[in-house]
C-alpha positions in Angstrom: 5.7 0.9 -21.9 3.0 2.5 -19.8 3.4 5.9 -18.4 3.2 6.3 -14.6 -0.2 7.9 -14.9 -1.5 5.0 -16.9 -0.2 2.6 -14.4 -2.0 4.4 -11.6 -5.2 4.5 -13.6 -5.0 0.8 -14.4 -4.4 0.0 -10.7 -7.3 2.0 -9.5 -9.6 1.0 -12.4 -9.1 -2.8 -12.0 -8.3 -2.9 -8.3 -5.2 -5.0 -9.0 -4.1 -5.9 -5.6 -2.3 -9.1 -4.8 -3.9 -11.5 -2.4 -3.6 -10.2 1.1 -2.0 -13.5 2.3 1.1 -12.5 0.3 1.4 -9.3 2.3 0.6 -10.7 5.8 4.1 -9.9 7.0 3.8 -6.2 6.0 0.3 -5.9 7.5 1.4 -7.6 10.7 4.3 -5.1 11.0 1.9 -2.2 10.5 -0.5 -3.5 13.1 2.3 -4.1 15.6 3.8 -0.7 15.2 0.6 1.3 14.5 0.8 3.7 17.4 4.4 4.6 16.7 3.7 4.9 12.9 0.7 7.1 13.5 2.8 9.5 15.6 5.3 9.8 12.8 3.1 9.5 9.7 -0.4 10.7 10.7 -2.8 10.4 7.7 0.0 9.4 5.2 -0.1 6.5 2.8 2.8 4.2 3.8 4.7 1.9 1.4 5.8 -1.1 3.5 8.1 -3.9 2.4 8.8 -6.6 4.9 9.2 -4.8 8.3 10.2 -1.4 6.9 8.4 1.7 5.8 10.1 2.6 2.5 8.0 5.6 1.7 5.2 7.9 2.9 2.9 10.0 0.7 -0.1 12.3 0.9 -2.2 10.3 -1.5 -2.7 6.6 -2.4 -2.1 7.2 -6.1 1.2 9.0 -5.3 2.3 6.1 -3.1 1.4 3.6 -5.8 3.1 5.5 -8.6 6.3 5.9 -6.6 6.3 2.3 -5.4 5.5 0.7 -8.7 8.5 2.5 -10.3 10.9 1.1 -7.6 9.5 -2.2 -6.6 7.8 -5.2 -8.2 4.0 -5.4 -7.9 3.0 -7.7 -5.1 6.1 -7.0 -3.0 4.8 -3.9 -1.2 1.8 -2.9 0.9 0.3 0.5 0.7 -1.4 1.3 4.0 -3.3 4.5 5.0 -1.9 5.4 8.5 -5.0 6.5 10.5 -6.2 6.1 14.0 -8.2 3.2 15.2 -11.5 5.0 14.9 -11.0 5.9 11.3 -9.4 2.6 10.1 -11.3 0.3 7.9 -10.1 -2.9 6.3 -10.7 -3.4 2.6 -9.7 -6.5 0.7 -9.7 -6.5 -3.1 -9.3 -9.5 -5.3 -8.6 -9.5 -8.9 -8.9 -12.1 -11.6 -5.4 -11.2 -12.9 -3.0 -14.1 -13.1 0.7 -13.4 -12.7 
């Protein structure tokens, strides 16, 4: 079994992110509630499942390591909560088959 640190390293190394279409609901929730979320979680990395923020962290790797230990990969979105001027959209695709 991989240690948490190894899981984070693998995630960052291979950019293993499930197709965005699987997380449309989570991203739509973030976009709809962005102003409110920014007030409460400015510059935090949010872990979102469905229409609920289930965690907020200072770093992306911390958010991932906590989320992967509690939830199945592909069932959560990690979103950096920043203002409109700072926000950028990145989409990663992997060749991993689940």
